[in-house]
Backbone bond lengths (Angstrom), bond angles and torsions (degrees), N, CA, C in turn:
res aa  C-N    CA-C-N  psi(-1)  N-CA   C-N-CA  omega(-1)  CA-C   N-CA-C  phi
1 A - - - 1.458 - - 1.531 111.77 -
2 D 1.353 116.66 -33.15 1.468 119.61 -178.59 1.521 112.94 -90.20
3 G 1.335 117.76 -4.09 1.452 121.75 177.10 1.524 114.65 85.10
4 I 1.333 117.67 -4.29 1.459 121.17 -179.66 1.529 109.23 -82.70
5 V 1.316 115.90 127.99 1.457 121.43 177.80 1.519 107.75 -100.28
6 V 1.333 116.49 125.30 1.464 120.90 177.76 1.528 108.93 -124.19
7 I 1.299 116.16 155.90 1.461 122.18 178.97 1.515 108.33 -102.92
8 D 1.320 116.65 130.07 1.461 122.05 176.49 1.526 107.28 -84.68
9 G 1.319 116.48 102.16 1.459 121.99 -176.93 1.513 114.30 -63.22
10 E 1.336 117.02 -21.33 1.469 120.51 178.00 1.527 111.18 -75.46
11 K 1.317 116.71 -29.39 1.465 120.98 -178.31 1.522 112.84 -94.40
12 C 1.325 117.69 -25.21 1.460 121.53 -177.06 1.524 110.70 -63.82
13 I 1.333 116.04 132.58 1.466 120.86 179.50 1.525 112.01 -108.07
14 G 1.323 116.39 5.24 1.460 119.79 177.88 1.507 113.95 70.33
15 C 1.326 117.27 35.70 1.472 120.13 -179.89 1.527 111.71 -82.69
16 W 1.328 116.59 -16.70 1.461 125.49 177.59 1.528 114.62 68.94
17 S 1.335 118.40 10.87 1.468 120.93 178.25 1.521 111.08 -57.33
18 C 1.326 117.07 -42.84 1.466 120.75 -179.52 1.525 110.71 -64.55
19 M 1.311 116.88 -38.05 1.456 120.99 179.80 1.522 110.92 -65.80
20 L 1.313 117.44 -39.58 1.456 122.07 -178.82 1.520 112.40 -68.75
21 I 1.328 117.80 -33.68 1.460 120.98 -174.91 1.523 113.27 -91.99
22 C 1.325 119.02 -17.14 1.466 121.94 -176.28 1.529 110.24 -64.02
23 P 1.348 118.26 118.31 1.463 120.64 -177.96 1.527 113.57 -73.17
24 H 1.322 117.21 -11.00 1.462 120.92 -176.84 1.529 113.20 -105.44
25 N 1.334 116.68 1.08 1.463 121.55 -178.72 1.536 111.17 55.60
26 A 1.339 115.51 37.50 1.459 121.00 -174.70 1.526 113.37 -91.21
27 I 1.319 118.10 -12.26 1.460 121.55 -177.30 1.520 108.55 -105.39
28 K 1.318 115.66 133.47 1.467 121.59 -176.80 1.527 110.36 -124.59
29 M 1.317 115.85 166.28 1.457 121.37 173.80 1.519 108.69 -78.26
30 G 1.310 116.15 137.18 1.453 120.35 179.78 1.512 111.01 -143.78
31 V 1.318 115.41 -174.04 1.454 122.32 179.91 1.525 108.35 -131.67
32 S 1.320 116.41 133.86 1.461 121.02 179.36 1.526 110.14 -74.62
33 K 1.322 116.36 174.05 1.469 121.47 179.73 1.513 112.20 -61.88
34 N 1.341 116.56 -28.25 1.469 119.20 179.62 1.528 113.00 -97.61
35 G 1.351 117.10 12.09 1.456 121.01 173.07 1.509 116.35 92.85
36 R 1.339 118.48 1.32 1.466 120.68 177.74 1.523 110.43 -77.43
37 K 1.342 116.90 146.74 1.465 121.11 175.94 1.532 108.19 -78.20
38 I 1.342 115.76 126.98 1.450 121.68 179.75 1.533 109.87 -141.33
39 S 1.315 115.95 166.58 1.455 121.61 173.38 1.523 108.50 -81.42
40 V 1.340 116.39 145.29 1.460 121.29 177.14 1.523 109.55 -136.69
41 K 1.322 116.42 152.70 1.455 122.06 177.83 1.510 108.57 -159.82
42 C 1.294 115.64 168.36 1.452 121.91 177.24 1.525 109.62 -62.54
43 D 1.327 116.43 134.15 1.467 120.58 176.25 1.530 111.38 -110.01
44 L 1.332 115.66 16.43 1.461 123.21 -179.46 1.527 112.18 60.64
45 C 1.325 117.16 25.51 1.472 122.21 178.62 1.526 110.86 48.57
46 V 1.318 115.82 55.91 1.464 120.96 -176.42 1.523 113.02 -57.17
47 D 1.327 117.26 -19.52 1.463 121.01 -179.98 1.530 112.74 -91.79
48 R 1.324 117.82 3.19 1.467 122.34 -178.54 1.524 110.23 -120.42
49 E 1.309 116.40 153.83 1.462 120.76 176.12 1.529 110.98 -72.52
50 I 1.342 116.61 -41.90 1.459 123.11 177.24 1.527 107.57 -120.36
51 Q 1.336 117.32 134.19 1.456 120.88 -179.46 1.523 109.77 -61.36
52 A 1.335 116.61 140.75 1.463 122.46 -175.31 1.522 112.28 -58.81
53 C 1.317 117.98 -42.65 1.467 120.57 -178.19 1.523 111.25 -66.72
54 V 1.331 117.15 -37.96 1.467 121.55 178.35 1.520 109.71 -66.81
55 E 1.325 116.30 -42.77 1.460 121.14 -178.12 1.528 112.83 -65.50
56 I 1.329 117.74 -36.91 1.464 120.93 -172.43 1.531 113.39 -91.81
57 C 1.315 119.66 -14.70 1.466 122.00 -175.94 1.531 110.63 -61.80
58 P 1.337 118.31 115.94 1.464 120.94 -175.62 1.526 113.91 -67.66
59 N 1.317 117.57 -24.50 1.468 120.96 -178.62 1.522 113.09 -99.79
60 K 1.332 116.38 2.26 1.471 121.45 -178.45 1.530 110.91 55.87
61 A 1.337 115.36 38.37 1.458 121.41 -178.46 1.528 112.11 -83.44
62 L 1.330 117.43 -12.58 1.455 121.24 -178.41 1.521 109.88 -108.90
63 A 1.332 115.08 143.52 1.466 120.91 177.03 1.527 108.44 -152.19
64 V 1.305 115.98 152.39 1.446 121.23 173.53 1.520 106.80 -97.16
65 V 1.322 116.73 124.48 1.459 120.98 -177.95 1.531 109.14 -128.61
66 E 1.301 115.63 153.39 1.459 121.48 176.81 1.521 108.80 -78.31
67 C 1.324 117.07 134.09 1.468 121.83 176.77 1.520 108.57 -96.64
68 E 1.287 114.94 148.32 1.470 119.52 178.47 1.488 110.73 -89.39
């Protein structure tokens, strides 16, 4: 409903299908907390009020905007 796409690390089997099909190259290979290979991507810092990358950017080049 909020438009945020997250990866369920418990269900991911590391097949990389999502990474291959993503037109934005936004999904990368990663490792879970228990050492399994899984897909990872930005989750827009859902646990933070302001996204970490937006907050730390020294030139204020990053912003979160609503897409139509």
